C-alpha positions, 0 to 999 in steps of 0.5 A, a space after each residue: 117898083 122893085 123892092 127888097 124882101 127878107 124871107 125866113 128859110 127852113 134852116 133858120 137863116 134870113 134870105 135877102 132878095 130883090 123882087 118886083 110886082 108883075 101882074 099883081 104878083 111878086 117876082 124874084 129878080 135876084 137872090 142876094 144871099 142868106 144871113 145867119 147873124 144881124 151883121 150879115 143881114 145888114 151887109 146883104 141888105 146894103 148890097 141889095 140896096 146898092 144893086 137897086 141904086 146903081 144904074 148899071 146894076 153893078 155889084 160894089 165891093 163890100 167892106 170899103 166905103 166909096 171915096 167922097 169923089 166917087 160918092 159925088 159922081 154917083 147919081 142920087 136914088 130916084 126914090 127911097 129904098 124900102 126893106 120889107 120884113 120877113 112877113 112882107 108887111 111893114 116896109 122899113 129903111 135900111 142903114 149903111 154898113 161901116 168898116 170899123 177897123 181892119 187887122 192882120 190877125 191871121 199873121 199874128 196868130 200864125 206867128 204865135 202858133 209857131 212861138 207856142 210850138 217851140 215852147 216859148 209860152 212857158 215864159 208865161 208873159 203875154 206882153 213879152 210874147 207881143 213884143 217878140 211878134 211885133 219885133 218880127 213883123 215890124 221892128 221899131 222902138 218900144 214906144 211905137 210897138 203899140 201901133 204895130 200890135 194894134 195893126 195885128 189886132 192886139 190890144 197892146 199893154 201900156 208903155 209903162 207895162 212894156 218897160 216893166 216887162 223888160 225888167 221882168 225879162 232880166 229878173 225872171 231870167 226869161 232867156 234861160 227858159 227860151 234857151 231850154 226850149 230852143 235846145 229841146 227843139 234842136 235836139 228833137 228836130 236837128 243836131 246839137 252834136 255840132 254847134 257853130 259860133 260867131 260874134 258881131 257888134 251892136 252899136 248905140 246912138 250914144 256919145 258916152 261909154 259906160 261899163 258895158 257900152 264901149 268903143 271897140 273894133 268895128 268891121 263897119 269902122 264905127 266909133 259909136 259905143 257898142 257891145 259884142 254879141 256872141 251867138 251859138 246856133 246848130 248846124 241848121 242856123 237855129 239859135 241855141 245861146 246868146 251872150 253879150 260882152 263889153 264893146 272893147 272885148 276881143 272876139 277870142 275872149 268870148 267863145 269860152 264863156 258862151 260855150 261853158 254857159 251852154 254846157 252848164 245849162 244843158 249838162 253837155 260834155 261831148 260836142 263839136 264847136 265850129 268857129 272862124 279864124 278869128 277864134 284861133 288862139 292857142 289858149 282858146 283851143 287848149 281850153 276847148 280841148 281840156 274841156 273835152 270838146 272837139 273843135 273845128 276852126 279856120 286857119 290863117 293862110 299865113 300858116 300854110 308855109 309851115 303846115 305845108 312845108 313838106 308838100 312845097 319841098 316834094 311837090 313845089 307850088 303845084 296843086 290840083 283843083 279840089 286837092 286836100 292835104 291832111 297834116 299837122 300844125 304846131 299848137 304854138 308857133 316856132 316848131 319846125 316840121 320834119 320834111 324828110 319823109 314824103 308822106 304827110 304825118 297822120 295826126 294823133 293826140 298821143 303821137 303829136 301832143 304838141 300839134 293839132 290836126 290841120 286840113 288844107 284844101 285847094 280850089 281853083 275858084 278860090 285862086 281866081 278870087 284871091 288873085 283878084 284881091 291881091 291885085 287890088 291890094 297891090 294897086 292900092 299899095 302902089 297908089 299910096 307909095 306914089 302919093 295918089 292916096 292918103 297914107 294909112 296902114 295897107 298891106 304890102 307897103 314897107 315903111 323905112 327911114 328912106 320912105 315907102 316902098 312896095 314889099 315885093 317879097 311879101 306879095 310874092 309869098 302871098 301869091 304862092 298861097 292863093 287858092 288855099 284854105 286851112 282848118 284846124 281841129 282836134 278830131 282824128 281822121 278815123 272819126 271825121 274825114 277831111 271832107 267832113 271837117 271842111 263841110 262842117 266848117 262851111 256851115 258857118 254861113 248859117 251863123 252869119 245868116 242869123 246875124 244878118 236876120 237879127 240886124 236887118 229883118 229884126 233890126 237889133 241895132 241901133 239900140 236905144 236902151 241904156 241900162 244893162 238889164 234893158 240891153 239884156 232884155 232887148 237881146 232876149 227878145 231878139 234871140 226869141 224872135 230869131 228862133 221864131 223867124 228861123 222856125 217859120 223859114 224852115 216850115 215855109 221855105 220863105 225868108 221871114 220878111 217875105 212871110 210878113 210881106 205875104 200875110 200882112 195884107 190878109 186883113 180881117 174887117 170888123 163891120 158895124 151895121 144895124 147896131 151890131 159888130 161882126 168881124 169877117 175873115 179875109 179872102 185867102 188865095 191858095 198860095 197864101 193859104 199854103 203858107 198859113 197851113 205850114 205856120 199854123 200846123 208846124 207839128 205836121 210839117 217837116 
């Protein structure tokens, strides 16, 4: 009869073998493995028993108990299975191995390592760290965060403790600590001489407004109370500063407070601020210039006729693909250009105290896109004029006492400007060529990408907090999570959602057997090990 024997090896381990008696002597049929702990011994004994009980002698997967259906199909053992002690004397019965639980500990520890490498552990609050990582892995409500943390192998704080943590985030000014660490990282690994700024809105599942949550302009045409959030990032998209404003505050009124906050925090006096055309107001540009800051902002296409008046006079509507025109634009509307000279004026702050530098670029690819957009707008305008669509404020519809008609002149003017994109700056050409002005502005997509990450991967909205301190704490958690996610993306080359998708299935298993518990790491494929290596050793990765 086959039996299981345990033998002490020279290294102190216990070897588990399947043997049988043949000709009055023991013959080893198979060596199952060697155990160094009681839990490992129990697993090897269970595996050996399965080998004996299975008619096909197939090796079953460890760590997963068979389902009732499979267990019902399996034939009962012909006789009890006996384990033999190391001395080969007293046979004893073996107990089954049971999976107590599985956790994605590797994912948690990897993200924690990134968080620590950024210096965010200086906050000194484990609950805050847990909430940040939970926000990255599976954004959910504060009440449900405990479930996410347990799945990551963490014993979560109570819901009451998490709520107290939100109060501590605001009272302890955690955001300043995180922002200081973000700046230190960007200054060491990136470029803080040029920063990118943009705004977004976050709405609330609430019916009533208050001092902060107000109904305002929403690109998604929502009528829910909202807040306006301003985000400052470096040219690689790494977050540097965040702030929130009343939901009905104009975008143009947010940039100066955020920039000043960033300057005061880090004592900066010289940097370039890049923002889109929504920030283009005379007061904003004047305030930035007075603060000694350089700026690059998008210009509205409607300013092209004035800025390019000289070009239109001497060259007509003709532009070459990729052509760049470096000229000037009035700081305040109403002033006219001297078009008697064919050459464009070269902006100088002393020579042109009432103007800014303007850079205009023409692209044939943009022309195709602009013409398609204008055609759609023209068709929509005609449909409203003909009564086929409900009347509303639409471009190229002129309303008079006699009715609605197509504004053909406005449409013609717009078609003359297709393919043109303008940029306004106070940086002289001798310091920054026109091509660099344009490329710096085009880095703004990184802010938009960060906002998309915060809204999708980190689900910053909708928010369910009501009090201002809780809202600010939520934004601090999202801001910190965004920085960790950005850094993880830089290290691995993968989006944060993909990182979580790849690593979360790598689950450690805790096995109970022979009265002992032991946790076993998962098997890690090579491609996932590469991700782990990049995250767990961020200082060694560029």
